[in-house]
VEXKEDREN-239827 format. One record per atom (N, C-alpha, C): residue in three letters; x, y, z. Coordinates in pm, whole numbers, padded with zeros to 5 digits, always signed. Layout:
REM residues N
ALAXYZ;...
//
This chain:
REM residues 346
MET+01318+06352+01223;MET+01339+06210+01248;MET+01457+06191+01343;LEU+01442+06099+01435;LEU+01546+06075+01534;LEU+01670+06013+01471;LYS+01785+06048+01518;LYS+01909+05990+01470;LYS+01944+05869+01557;ILE+01949+05754+01492;ILE+01980+05632+01564;ILE+02131+05612+01569;LYS+02184+05594+01686;LYS+02329+05575+01699;LYS+02369+05435+01656;GLN+02300+05333+01706;GLN+02343+05199+01671;GLN+02235+05093+01686;ASN+02180+05077+01804;ASN+02095+04961+01832;ASN+01949+04999+01860;ILE+01859+04927+01792;ILE+01715+04941+01817;ILE+01661+04806+01861;ILE+01580+04807+01966;ILE+01506+04687+02006;ILE+01357+04714+01983;ILE+01288+04619+01921;ILE+01144+04628+01903;ILE+01079+04513+01978;PHE+00993+04545+02074;PHE+00910+04443+02137;PHE+00791+04417+02045;CYS+00785+04298+01989;CYS+00681+04264+01892;CYS+00551+04226+01963;PRO+00439+04234+01892;PRO+00311+04193+01952;PRO+00312+04046+01992;ASN+00213+04007+02071;ASN+00207+03871+02125;ASN+00125+03777+02038;TRP+00022+03828+01971;TRP-00067+03743+01892;TRP-00017+03732+01748;VAL-00040+03615+01687;VAL+00008+03589+01551;VAL-00045+03694+01453;GLY-00176+03718+01455;GLY-00234+03815+01363;GLY-00178+03955+01381;ASP-00157+03993+01507;ASP-00101+04126+01534;ASP+00042+04138+01484;VAL+00119+04029+01493;VAL+00255+04030+01440;VAL+00253+04054+01290;VAL+00163+03986+01220;VAL+00152+04007+01074;VAL+00111+04151+01045;MET+00015+04203+01120;MET-00030+04341+01097;MET+00076+04443+01135;ALA+00177+04401+01211;ALA+00286+04492+01247;ALA+00395+04498+01142;THR+00389+04413+01039;THR+00498+04411+00941;THR+00517+04544+00867;PRO+00412+04622+00837;PRO+00438+04755+00780;PRO+00518+04845+00874;PHE+00493+04830+01005;PHE+00572+04904+01104;PHE+00718+04861+01098;PHE+00743+04728+01096;PHE+00880+04679+01088;PHE+00949+04733+00963;ASP+00874+04734+00854;ASP+00929+04781+00726;ASP+00968+04929+00736;SER+00885+05008+00802;SER+00915+05151+00817;SER+01040+05175+00901;ILE+01055+05098+01008;ILE+01174+05112+01092;ILE+01299+05078+01011;ARG+01294+04968+00938;ARG+01410+04927+00859;ARG+01442+05028+00750;SER+01341+05081+00680;SER+01367+05174+00570;SER+01413+05310+00621;ASN+01365+05351+00739;ASN+01408+05480+00793;ASN+01545+05474+00858;TYR+01582+05356+00908;TYR+01710+05340+00977;TYR+01786+05220+00919;PRO+01827+05230+00793;PRO+01886+05114+00725;PRO+02018+05068+00784;ASN+02089+05155+00854;ASN+02220+05117+00908;ASN+02215+05074+01054;ALA+02097+05077+01113;ALA+02085+05037+01254;ALA+02086+04885+01267;THR+02128+04838+01381;THR+02113+04697+01416;THR+01980+04683+01489;ILE+01889+04607+01430;ILE+01752+04598+01483;ILE+01730+04458+01538;THR+01689+04453+01663;THR+01663+04327+01731;THR+01515+04320+01767;GLY+01452+04209+01734;GLY+01312+04189+01769;GLY+01298+04097+01890;VAL+01215+04138+01985;VAL+01180+04053+02099;VAL+01045+03991+02068;VAL+01039+03858+02056;VAL+00918+03790+02011;VAL+00884+03672+02101;ARG+00757+03640+02107;ARG+00717+03515+02170;ARG+00773+03400+02086;ARG+00818+03298+02153;ARG+00883+03187+02083;ARG+00792+03127+01975;TYR+00662+03120+02004;TYR+00572+03054+01910;TYR+00547+03137+01783;VAL+00579+03267+01782;VAL+00557+03347+01661;VAL+00687+03377+01586;LYS+00797+03325+01634;LYS+00926+03352+01569;LYS+00923+03313+01421;GLY+00862+03199+01391;GLY+00859+03152+01253;GLY+00779+03239+01160;VAL+00693+03324+01214;VAL+00613+03412+01130;VAL+00700+03514+01057;ILE+00801+03566+01126;ILE+00877+03680+01072;ILE+01025+03654+01051;GLU+01074+03536+01087;GLU+01219+03515+01084;GLU+01278+03518+00943;ASP+01197+03498+00838;ASP+01248+03503+00701;ASP+01240+03643+00641;GLY+01187+03739+00715;GLY+01172+03873+00663;GLY+01300+03954+00670;PRO+01301+04073+00607;PRO+01422+04156+00599;PRO+01436+04257+00712;TRP+01351+04248+00814;TRP+01340+04357+00910;TRP+01441+04352+01024;PHE+01475+04233+01067;PHE+01553+04218+01190;PHE+01690+04156+01165;ASP+01789+04209+01236;ASP+01922+04147+01235;ASP+01927+04030+01333;HIS+01849+04041+01441;HIS+01846+03935+01542;HIS+01704+03924+01597;LEU+01666+03804+01637;LEU+01539+03782+01707;LEU+01568+03715+01841;ILE+01504+03766+01947;ILE+01518+03706+02080;ILE+01384+03644+02118;PRO+01375+03510+02116;PRO+01252+03446+02166;PRO+01242+03466+02317;CYS+01125+03503+02364;CYS+01116+03536+02507;CYS+00994+03474+02572;ASN+01001+03463+02703;ASN+00888+03428+02787;ASN+00903+03508+02915;ASP+00869+03636+02908;ASP+00893+03725+03021;ASP+00782+03721+03125;LYS+00688+03628+03110;LYS+00580+03618+03207;LYS+00619+03535+03329;THR+00731+03465+03320;THR+00785+03396+03437;THR+00900+03478+03494;ILE+00929+03460+03620;ILE+01038+03535+03682;ILE+01171+03502+03614;ALA+01195+03372+03590;ALA+01319+03332+03524;ALA+01327+03390+03384;GLY+01215+03386+03311;GLY+01213+03439+03175;GLY+01233+03589+03172;PHE+01175+03658+03270;PHE+01189+03804+03279;PHE+01336+03842+03293;PHE+01405+03778+03385;PHE+01545+03815+03410;PHE+01638+03766+03299;LYS+01601+03657+03234;LYS+01681+03611+03119;LYS+01674+03715+03007;LEU+01552+03763+02980;LEU+01536+03865+02876;LEU+01606+03994+02916;LEU+01597+04030+03043;LEU+01663+04152+03089;LEU+01814+04144+03065;ARG+01873+04028+03093;ARG+02017+04012+03069;ARG+02051+04029+02921;GLU+01966+03978+02835;GLU+01992+03991+02691;GLU+01980+04136+02647;ILE+01883+04208+02701;ILE+01868+04350+02668;ILE+01990+04428+02716;LEU+02035+04401+02837;LEU+02153+04470+02890;LEU+02276+04445+02803;SER+02288+04325+02749;SER+02405+04294+02665;SER+02401+04368+02532;ILE+02280+04406+02487;ILE+02267+04478+02361;ILE+02300+04626+02376;LYS+02274+04682+02494;LYS+02294+04825+02520;LYS+02215+04909+02420;PRO+02083+04898+02422;PRO+02001+04963+02320;PRO+02001+05115+02331;ASP+02006+05178+02215;ASP+01989+05324+02211;ASP+01841+05359+02217;ILE+01761+05277+02149;ILE+01616+05300+02148;ILE+01544+05168+02160;THR+01440+05164+02239;THR+01349+05050+02245;THR+01209+05098+02210;ILE+01144+05026+02120;ILE+01008+05061+02078;ILE+00915+04947+02119;LEU+00808+04981+02188;LEU+00717+04883+02245;LEU+00587+04877+02166;LEU+00558+04764+02103;LEU+00429+04747+02038;LEU+00324+04689+02133;PRO+00359+04599+02225;PRO+00262+04560+02329;PRO+00231+04679+02420;ASN+00113+04677+02477;ASN+00072+04786+02566;ASN+00104+04758+02712;SER+00179+04652+02739;SER+00199+04608+02876;SER+00295+04698+02954;PHE+00271+04705+03084;PHE+00362+04774+03175;PHE+00494+04698+03182;ARG+00486+04564+03174;ARG+00605+04479+03185;ARG+00709+04511+03078;SER+00663+04533+02955;SER+00758+04561+02847;SER+00830+04695+02871;ALA+00758+04794+02923;ALA+00820+04923+02952;ALA+00920+04911+03067;LEU+00885+04832+03166;LEU+00976+04811+03280;LEU+01105+04742+03234;LEU+01093+04642+03148;LEU+01212+04574+03097;LEU+01301+04670+03019;ALA+01240+04755+02939;ALA+01318+04851+02861;ALA+01395+04945+02951;ARG+01331+04991+03059;ARG+01397+05084+03151;ARG+01505+05014+03234;LEU+01474+04896+03283;LEU+01574+04822+03359;LEU+01691+04780+03272;GLY+01666+04769+03141;GLY+01773+04735+03047;GLY+01855+04855+03003;PHE+01831+04970+03065;PHE+01907+05092+03039;PHE+01900+05136+02893;SER+01783+05116+02831;SER+01763+05174+02699;SER+01762+05326+02712;LYS+01834+05391+02623;LYS+01848+05537+02635;LYS+01715+05608+02609;LYS+01635+05552+02516;LYS+01504+05610+02487;LYS+01404+05496+02468;VAL+01285+05516+02521;VAL+01181+05414+02514;VAL+01054+05478+02460;PHE+01002+05421+02353;PHE+00882+05476+02290;PHE+00773+05370+02281;GLY+00650+05414+02297;GLY+00534+05326+02286;GLY+00410+05405+02321;TYR+00297+05339+02320;TYR+00173+05409+02355;TYR+00171+05445+02502;ARG+00125+05566+02529;ARG+00116+05615+02666;ARG-00019+05571+02725;ARG-00016+05449+02781;ARG-00136+05391+02840;ARG-00094+05284+02940;GLY-00188+05236+03016;GLY-00160+05127+03110;GLY-00074+05170+03227;GLY-00073+05298+03261;GLY+00002+05345+03377;GLY+00153+05343+03359;ARG+00199+05342+03234;ARG+00343+05330+03213;ARG+00408+05455+03154;SER+00333+05563+03146;SER+00383+05685+03080;SER+00515+05734+03139;LEU+00529+05723+03270;LEU+00651+05772+03334;LEU+00774+05690+03295;LEU+00753+05569+03244;LEU+00865+05485+03202;LEU+00906+05511+03057;LEU+00826+05590+02985;LEU+00851+05615+02843;LEU+00919+05748+02821;THR+00999+05753+02716;THR+01052+05882+02671;THR+00943+05960+02601;GLY+00853+05889+02533;GLY+00743+05952+02463;GLY+00669+05851+02380;GLY+00567+05902+02310;GLY+00486+05817+02224;GLY+00345+05870+02215;PRO+00266+05818+02121;PRO+00130+05867+02105;PRO+00040+05821+02218;ALA-00070+05890+02234;ALA-00174+05846+02327;ALA-00288+05788+02244;PRO-00346+05676+02288;PRO-00459+05619+02212;PRO-00579+05713+02218;VAL-00662+05705+02115;VAL-00781+05790+02109;VAL-00888+05730+02199;ALA-00938+05810+02291;ALA-01038+05761+02387;ALA-01178+05773+02330;ASP-01265+05679+02370;ASP-01407+05693+02343;ASP-01484+05656+02470;LYS-01616+05649+02461;LYS-01697+05627+02582;LYS-01674+05491+02645;ASN-01622+05394+02566;ASN-01600+05260+02617;ASN-01454+05233+02655;GLY-01371+05333+02647;GLY-01229+05317+02677;GLY-01144+05378+02568;TYR-01096+05294+02478;TYR-01016+05341+02366;TYR-01085+05307+02235;LEU-01077+05397+02141;LEU-01142+05379+02011;LEU-01073+05269+01932;PRO-01145+05164+01893;PRO-01083+05058+01812;PRO-01040+05111+01675;MET-00926+05064+01629;MET-00877+05099+01496;MET-00796+04981+01444;PRO-00778+04969+01312;PRO-00698+04858+01259;PRO-00560+04855+01324;MET-00519+04738+01366;MET-00394+04728+01440;MET-00274+04774+01359;GLN-00275+04753+01228;GLN-00161+04801+01149;GLN-00152+04953+01157;ASP-00268+05021+01157;ASP-00269+05166+01169;ASP-00230+05209+01309;TYR-00272+05132+01407;TYR-00238+05160+01547;TYR-00086+05161+01565;TYR-00018+05062+01508;TYR+00128+05056+01519;TYR+00193+05168+01438;MET+00137+05198+01322;MET+00197+05302+01237;MET+00187+05441+01300;GLU+00094+05459+01392;GLU+00086+05588+01462;GLU+00214+05617+01540;ILE+00282+05512+01585;ILE+00411+05533+01653;ILE+00514+05588+01554;CYS+00515+05534+01432;CYS+00606+05587+01329;CYS+00575+05733+01299;LYS+00447+05764+01291;LYS+00409+05904+01264;LYS+00453+05994+01379;TRP+00436+05946+01500;TRP+00477+06026+01615;TRP+00627+06052+01613;LEU+00703+05954+01564;LEU+00848+05969+01553;LEU+00891+06043+01426;ARG+00792+06090+01350;ARG+00816+06170+01228;ARG+00899+06094+01124;MET+00867+05968+01106;MET+00935+05888+01005;MET+00872+05909+00868;ASP+00948+05880+00765;ASP+00894+05874+00630;ASP+00818+05743+00615;ILE+00694+05753+00571;ILE+00608+05634+00563;ILE+00562+05614+00420;SER+00567+05491+00374;SER+00520+05457+00241;SER+00372+05485+00229;THR+00328+05525+00108;THR+00186+05551+00086;THR+00105+05421+00089;SER+00169+05307+00065;SER+00103+05177+00069;SER+00141+05105+00198;VAL+00043+05085+00284;VAL+00069+05018+00411;VAL-00005+04885+00408;LYS+00067+04779+00374;LYS+00007+04646+00361;LYS+00100+04544+00424;PRO+00046+04450+00499;PRO+00130+04345+00559;PRO+00201+04262+00451;ALA+00314+04207+00489;ALA+00391+04122+00398;ALA+00456+04010+00479;LEU+00466+03894+00417;LEU+00537+03781+00478;LEU+00635+03724+00376;PHE+00738+03657+00425;PHE+00843+03604+00338;PHE+00861+03456+00366;ILE+00893+03383+00259;ILE+00907+03238+00267;ILE+01045+03200+00217;SER+01124+03137+00300;SER+01261+03101+00263;SER+01262+02984+00165;GLU+01375+02965+00099;GLU+01389+02852+00008;GLU+01376+02720+00082;THR+01424+02717+00205;THR+01411+02595+00285;THR+01265+02560+00309;LEU+01183+02662+00342;LEU+01041+02639+00363;LEU+00972+02596+00235;LYS+01012+02657+00122;LYS+00952+02620-00007;LYS+00976+02473-00038;LYS+01096+02426-00014;LYS+01128+02286-00040;LYS+01050+02194+00054;LYS+01043+02232+00180;LYS+00971+02151+00278;LYS+00821+02148+00245;GLY+00768+02265+00209;GLY+00627+02273+00174;GLY+00596+02196+00046;GLY+00687+02203-00051;GLY+00668+02130-00175;GLY+00662+01980-00152;ARG+00746+01931-00061;ARG+00743+01788-00029;ARG+00611+01749+00036;LEU+00558+01839+00120;LEU+00431+01810+00186;LEU+00317+01808+00086;PHE+00317+01902-00009;PHE+00214+01903-00113;PHE+00220+01776-00197;THR+00341+01730-00227;THR+00356+01605-00302;THR+00298+01489-00223;LYS+00324+01485-00094;LYS+00269+01381-00006;LYS+00116+01384-00009;TYR+00058+01504-00011;TYR-00088+01519-00011;TYR-00150+01497-00149;GLY-00066+01485-00252;GLY-00119+01470-00388;GLY-00170+01599-00448;ILE-00119+01712-00399;ILE-00161+01844-00448;ILE-00069+01886-00562;LYS-00129+01917-00678;LYS-00053+01960-00795;LYS-00067+02109-00815;GLN+00020+02165-00897;GLN+00029+02311-00912;GLN-00102+02373-00960;ASN-00174+02307-01048;ASN-00295+02366-01106;ASN-00423+02327-01031;ASP-00411+02256-00920;ASP-00529+02218-00843;ASP-00595+02340-00780;MET-00728+02338-00776;MET-00798+02437-00694;MET-00792+02386-00550;LEU-00727+02462-00466;LEU-00703+02422-00328;LEU-00771+02521-00234;ILE-00862+02472-00152;ILE-00931+02557-00055;ILE-00885+02517+00085;GLY-00832+02611+00158;GLY-00790+02587+00295;GLY-00901+02621+00392;ILE-00918+02538+00494;ILE-01012+02571+00602;ILE-00937+02567+00734;ASN-00962+02668+00816;ASN-00891+02683+00943;ASN-00994+02694+01055;PRO-01023+02583+01124;PRO-01135+02580+01218;PRO-01102+02615+01362;GLY-00975+02637+01395;GLY-00937+02662+01534;GLY-00917+02809+01564;ALA-00882+02838+01687;ALA-00848+02974+01729;ALA-00786+02965+01867;LYS-00664+03014+01880;LYS-00595+03008+02009;LYS-00664+03093+02114;PHE-00734+03199+02071;PHE-00798+03292+02163;PHE-00898+03222+02255;GLY-00977+03128+02196;GLY-01078+03060+02275;GLY-01190+03006+02188;SER-01277+02926+02249;SER-01384+02860+02172;SER-01486+02958+02116;SER-01497+03076+02174;SER-01596+03173+02125;SER-01568+03216+01981;LYS-01444+03208+01938;LYS-01409+03246+01801;LYS-01431+03133+01701;CYS-01464+03014+01750;CYS-01468+02895+01664;CYS-01607+02866+01610;TRP-01617+02864+01480;TRP-01737+02814+01412;TRP-01746+02665+01439;PRO-01865+02608+01459;PRO-01875+02466+01499;PRO-01807+02371+01399;PRO-01737+02270+01448;PRO-01674+02172+01358;PRO-01773+02105+01262;VAL-01896+02079+01310;VAL-01994+02014+01221;VAL-02034+02107+01108;TYR-02029+02239+01130;TYR-02054+02333+01022;TYR-01941+02328+00920;PHE-01817+02321+00969;PHE-01705+02308+00876;PHE-01716+02177+00797;ALA-01760+02071+00863;ALA-01776+01942+00795;ALA-01877+01953+00682;ARG-01989+02016+00709;ARG-02090+02035+00604;ARG-02039+02129+00495;LEU-01966+02232+00534;LEU-01911+02324+00436;LEU-01816+02251+00341;ALA-01734+02161+00393;ALA-01643+02085+00308;ALA-01720+02008+00201;GLU-01835+01951+00238;GLU-01919+01881+00141;GLU-01972+01976+00035;LEU-02018+02093+00077;LEU-02072+02191-00018;LEU-01964+02240-00114;LEU-01844+02263-00061;LEU-01735+02310-00147;LEU-01698+02203-00250;SER-01696+02078-00206;SER-01662+01969-00297;SER-01768+01953-00405;GLU-01894+01975-00370;GLU-02002+01967-00468;GLU-01998+02083-00567;GLU-01956+02199-00518;GLU-01955+02320-00603;GLU-01838+02322-00698;TRP-01721+02282-00649;TRP-01599+02289-00729;TRP-01526+02155-00728;ASP-01451+02133-00830;ASP-01360+02018-00832;ASP-01233+02061-00761;CYS-01240+02063-00628;CYS-01131+02121-00549;CYS-01078+02020-00448;LYS-00962+02050-00396;LYS-00906+01976-00284;LYS-00915+02065-00161;ILE-00944+02004-00047;ILE-00966+02080+00076;ILE-00855+02048+00175;LEU-00785+02152+00217;LEU-00672+02137+00308;LEU-00714+02190+00445;LEU-00713+02103+00542;LEU-00760+02136+00677;LEU-00640+02167+00766;PHE-00635+02289+00817;PHE-00526+02331+00904;PHE-00564+02306+01050;ALA-00473+02246+01125;ALA-00498+02220+01266;ALA-00372+02252+01345;GLY-00383+02348+01436;GLY-00270+02388+01518;GLY-00262+02304+01645;PRO-00167+02336+01731;PRO-00152+02263+01858;PRO-00281+02267+01940;GLY-00323+02150+01988;GLY-00443+02142+02069;GLY-00573+02140+01991;GLU-00564+02138+01857;GLU-00684+02142+01774;GLU-00710+02008+01704;ASP-00644+01903+01749;ASP-00658+01771+01686;ASP-00802+01721+01689;ILE-00869+01738+01802;ILE-01006+01688+01815;ILE-01099+01761+01719;ILE-01079+01893+01705;ILE-01160+01971+01610;ILE-01141+01916+01469;ALA-01016+01896+01430;ALA-00986+01848+01295;ALA-01041+01708+01274;GLU-01024+01621+01371;GLU-01072+01483+01359;GLU-01224+01478+01349;THR-01292+01567+01420;THR-01438+01574+01413;THR-01484+01612+01274;ILE-01417+01711+01215;ILE-01453+01755+01080;ILE-01435+01641+00980;VAL-01322+01572+00988;VAL-01295+01462+00895;VAL-01398+01350+00914;LYS-01432+01320+01038;LYS-01526+01212+01069;LYS-01667+01246+01025;GLU-01709+01371+01045;GLU-01847+01410+01019;GLU-01874+01444+00873;SER-01771+01459+00792;SER-01789+01503+00654;SER-01768+01388+00557;SER-01851+01386+00454;SER-01832+01288+00347;SER-01731+01337+00244;ALA-01691+01462+00254;ALA-01592+01518+00161;ALA-01453+01466+00196;LYS-01373+01446+00094;LYS-01235+01404+00117;LYS-01153+01527+00158;THR-01109+01528+00282;THR-01039+01643+00337;THR-00898+01602+00379;ILE-00801+01684+00344;ILE-00660+01657+00378;ILE-00631+01723+00512;ASN-00612+01643+00615;ASN-00588+01693+00750;ASN-00438+01710+00772;THR-00392+01835+00792;THR-00250+01861+00815;THR-00208+01836+00959;GLY-00304+01810+01048;GLY-00275+01795+01190;GLY-00164+01697+01221;PRO-00167+01574+01167;PRO-00062+01477+01199;PRO+00078+01521+01159;ASP+00089+01616+01066;ASP+00221+01661+01021;ASP+00276+01777+01103;LYS+00199+01821+01204;LYS+00247+01923+01298;LYS+00304+02045+01225;VAL+00225+02099+01135;VAL+00268+02216+01058;VAL+00285+02335+01152;ASP+00404+02394+01153;ASP+00429+02509+01240;ASP+00392+02638+01169;LEU+00406+02750+01240;LEU+00363+02879+01185;LEU+00450+02925+01070;ALA+00574+02875+01062;ALA+00660+02910+00949;ALA+00613+02837+00824;LEU+00597+02705+00832;LEU+00555+02625+00717;LEU+00413+02661+00673;LEU+00331+02704+00767;LEU+00193+02742+00734;LEU+00189+02851+00627;LYS+00289+02938+00625;LYS+00294+03042+00522;LYS+00292+02982+00382;TYR+00375+02880+00361;TYR+00382+02817+00229;TYR+00249+02751+00193;LEU+00187+02681+00289;LEU+00063+02610+00260;LEU-00050+02707+00226;ILE-00059+02816+00299;ILE-00165+02914+00271;ILE-00141+02983+00138;GLN-00016+03012+00106;GLN+00015+03076-00022;GLN-00030+02989-00140;GLY-00033+02857-00121;GLY-00074+02766-00227;GLY-00225+02754-00244;CYS-00303+02818-00156;CYS-00449+02806-00161;CYS-00511+02904-00260;SER-00619+02861-00323;SER-00700+02950-00406;SER-00793+03034-00321;LEU-00825+02982-00202;LEU-00916+03048-00108;LEU-00890+02992+00030;LEU-00894+03077+00131;LEU-00887+03034+00271;LEU-01017+03072+00340;ILE-01076+02976+00411;ILE-01196+03001+00492;ILE-01157+02976+00638;THR-01174+03076+00722;THR-01114+03071+00854;THR-01196+03145+00958;ASN-01179+03107+01082;ASN-01226+03191+01192;ASN-01141+03317+01195;ASP-01181+03412+01279;ASP-01106+03538+01290;ASP-00982+03515+01375;THR-00878+03464+01311;THR-00757+03427+01382;THR-00636+03447+01292;GLY-00516+03417+01345;GLY-00392+03452+01277;GLY-00383+03420+01129;PRO-00422+03298+01085;PRO-00408+03265+00943;PRO-00482+03358+00847;ARG-00589+03425+00893;ARG-00655+03519+00802;ARG-00559+03629+00760;HIS-00471+03668+00850;HIS-00375+03775+00820;HIS-00261+03723+00732;TYR-00229+03594+00743;TYR-00136+03532+00647;TYR-00192+03550+00507;ALA-00319+03519+00490;ALA-00380+03526+00357;ALA-00371+03667+00300;VAL-00401+03767+00381;VAL-00391+03906+00335;VAL-00249+03939+00292;ALA-00153+03902+00375;ALA-00013+03933+00347;ALA+00038+03859+00224;LEU-00018+03741+00197;LEU+00027+03658+00085;LEU-00064+03672-00037;ASP-00158+03766-00032;ASP-00245+03799-00144;ASP-00336+03682-00183;VAL-00385+03610-00083;VAL-00476+03498-00105;VAL-00617+03540-00064;PRO-00720+03519-00147;PRO-00857+03551-00106;PRO-00894+03478+00023;VAL-00961+03548+00113;VAL-00991+03489+00244;VAL-01131+03527+00288;LEU-01203+03427+00339;LEU-01336+03447+00392;LEU-01328+03424+00543;VAL-01368+03525+00619;VAL-01352+03523+00765;VAL-01489+03509+00830;ILE-01502+03406+00916;ILE-01625+03388+00994;ILE-01598+03450+01131;MET-01664+03561+01158;MET-01632+03642+01276;MET-01747+03641+01375;GLY-01714+03620+01502;GLY-01816+03620+01606;GLY-01795+03726+01712;PRO-01713+03698+01816;PRO-01710+03785+01933;PRO-01616+03904+01924;THR-01542+03917+01813;THR-01442+04023+01806;THR-01492+04145+01728;ASP-01433+04258+01755;ASP-01470+04384+01692;ASP-01400+04397+01558;TYR-01477+04405+01450;TYR-01420+04409+01314;TYR-01331+04531+01293;ARG-01347+04633+01374;ARG-01270+04756+01352;ARG-01120+04737+01376;TYR-01082+04635+01453;TYR-00940+04611+01477;TYR-00869+04553+01354;THR-00946+04502+01259;THR-00887+04440+01140;THR-00945+04497+01011;ASN-01006+04613+01019;ASN-01080+04669+00906;ASN-00986+04744+00811;ALA-00895+04669+00749;ALA-00798+04727+00655;ALA-00753+04619+00558;ASN-00710+04660+00439;ASN-00660+04567+00337;ASN-00759+04455+00309;LEU-00883+04494+00280;LEU-00991+04397+00261;LEU-01024+04373+00114;GLU-00933+04407+00024;GLU-00962+04394-00119;GLU-00996+04250-00158;LYS-00935+04154-00093;LYS-00961+04013-00123;LYS-01018+03940-00002;THR-01089+04015+00083;THR-01143+03959+00206;THR-01293+03981+00213;VAL-01366+03879+00257;VAL-01507+03893+00293;VAL-01521+03851+00438;VAL-01585+03935+00517;VAL-01608+03905+00659;VAL-01756+03877+00680;LEU-01787+03758+00731;LEU-01925+03722+00764;LEU-01944+03736+00914;ARG-02042+03816+00954;ARG-02068+03834+01096;ARG-02213+03872+01117;LYS-02263+03848+01237;LYS-02399+03885+01275;LYS-02394+03996+01378;GLU-02473+04099+01354;GLU-02477+04212+01446;GLU-02577+04181+01556;LEU-02527+04145+01674;LEU-02614+04111+01786;LEU-02592+04209+01901;ASP-02688+04212+01993;ASP-02678+04304+02107;ASP-02557+04273+02194;CYS-02516+04145+02198;CYS-02407+04105+02286;CYS-02270+04109+02219;SER-02266+04144+02093;SER-02137+04143+02023;SER-02095+04285+01987;PRO-01965+04311+01981;PRO-01855+04219+02012;PRO-01829+04214+02163;CYS-01815+04093+02215;CYS-01795+04079+02360;CYS-01648+04056+02397;HIS-01569+04003+02302;HIS-01426+03974+02325;HIS-01405+03878+02442;LYS-01499+03789+02463;LYS-01483+03688+02568;LYS-01434+03558+02506;PRO-01334+03493+02566;PRO-01282+03368+02509;PRO-01386+03256+02502;VAL-01477+03254+02601;VAL-01582+03152+02604;VAL-01717+03223+02608;CYS-01807+03183+02519;CYS-01938+03248+02512;CYS-02020+03216+02636;PRO-02073+03317+02705;PRO-02156+03291+02823;PRO-02303+03265+02787;LYS-02335+03274+02658;LYS-02474+03254+02615;LYS-02482+03129+02528;GLU-02547+03143+02411;GLU-02571+03028+02324;GLU-02486+03031+02196;HIS-02387+03119+02194;HIS-02295+03128+02079;HIS-02368+03164+01949;GLU-02473+03246+01962;GLU-02553+03280+01845;GLU-02473+03350+01736;CYS-02372+03428+01776;CYS-02296+03506+01677;CYS-02229+03416+01574;MET-02199+03291+01612;MET-02140+03196+01518;MET-02244+03097+01465;LEU-02335+03051+01549;LEU-02432+02950+01507;LEU-02529+03003+01401;LEU-02554+03132+01400;LEU-02647+03189+01302;LEU-02587+03201+01162;ILE-02456+03182+01151;ILE-02391+03181+01019;ILE-02390+03036+00971;THR-02462+03006+00865;THR-02478+02868+00820;THR-02372+02830+00716;PRO-02349+02701+00696;PRO-02258+02658+00589;PRO-02302+02708+00452;GLU-02433+02717+00432;GLU-02484+02767+00304;GLU-02450+02915+00288;ASP-02455+02991+00397;ASP-02414+03133+00392;ASP-02268+03144+00350;VAL-02185+03059+00407;VAL-02042+03065+00378;VAL-02015+03025+00233;LEU-02085+02923+00184;LEU-02067+02883+00044;LEU-02102+02997-00051;GLN-02214+03063-00027;GLN-02253+03173-00115;GLN-02150+03286-00113;ALA-02099+03316+00006;ALA-01996+03420+00017;ALA-01868+03376-00054;ALA-01835+03247-00043;ALA-01715+03195-00110;ALA-01729+03205-00262;LYS-01847+03174-00313;LYS-01871+03184-00458;LYS-01855+03329-00505;GLN-01909+03422-00428;GLN-01897+03564-00464;GLN-01750+03608-00463;LEU-01677+03563-00364;LEU-01537+03603-00351;LEU-01454+03545-00465;ILE-01477+03417-00498;ILE-01405+03355-00609;ILE-01438+03426-00741;ASN-01566+03455-00762;ASN-01607+03523-00886;ASN-01548+03663-00895;ARG-01529+03726-00781;ARG-01473+03861-00777;ARG-01329+03865-00824;GLN-01260+03751-00813;GLN-01118+03746-00851;GLN-01100+03720-01000;LYS-01209+03683-01071;LYS-01196+03649-01213;LYS-01190+03774-01299;
//
C-alpha cells in the first residue's frame, strides 16, 4: 500500500448515481489513509449528495468545462499541493488538471489517450464493443485493488443525512401531512440524462391511481430542475391524490431525507434509484435505453423492469425510434412488480 505523505485529491464522478456508487471507494480511501487530508473535486450540483459523509475534509465545487472554470480549479489544486490525485472520471481533462497542478502521483483508468499523464492505474477490460460493462461501484473499486488497499468484504453504497437536513425534511413532511406510520410511495418520473430514460408521464399518472387503489398510501412525486411540466402532467392526468414536491425545489441533499422516508420508490433509471439502495429503501426501476450491467449490484431490495429489444441498450439521450423499450412496460406491469417487491420485504 502506498504511503500518503499528506494530501489526496479525488476527482469525483459527474453523474449523481455514479457519485453514490463511488461511496464504497471513498470509504476505502478514508479507511486506508485515516490521517490524510482528503479533498473531493465535485460538480456543484452533486455536492449535496456527499457533503454530510465522513470521507472528505474539503469539497471543491467545480465547473472545469469552461476556460475560466478550468483555471480556477487549477489554482485551487496548486494551492493544495497534492501528493496524490485519484481520477474517477475517465476524461483527459481531469488528468491534465492533475498534472498541471503538480500532483506528485496521478492514478486512474488508463484509457482515453491519457496514459502518459498518469503514474499508473488499471486498464479497463476490453470486449468486442469497446469496454466490458461492469457495475460502476466495482469499476471504481478496481482502482483500490490496483493500489493494493485493504478492502472491506461488504461493498455497498452509503449516504448520510445531517441533523439540519432531518429537521428541514421533517418540516416538509409535516407540511405535506405525512405521518411516521404512513405508507409512503415515492415516484421519480424525470431523468437528467434525457427523455429516452423517461417512462411516459401518463403512465405514471395511471400508476398513481393503481397504487392508491391497491394500498392506503400517500404518493410523493419528486421533480427536479426542468421537470415541472412532467410533474404537472402527472398531477393533472391522475385522479389519485399526489403530493408534488416540485414547487418546494427539493435539492439533492434534502432528497436523501425524503427518499429515506419512503416505503417504496418507483423511478426511472436515474440518480434517485441509487439513493434508495444506499438508504436501504426498496426500489423499482423502469429501465429503457441503458445497459443494466453498469448497475447490476446490491439488488437485494431492487427490481428492474426492462424489455430486451434489438435496439437496446442504445444509451442515446433521445430515442430515434418509437420508444418501445419504455412504452411496452405498462402501469399494470409496474403495479404487479411493486406488489411482489413489497411482499418480499415482509
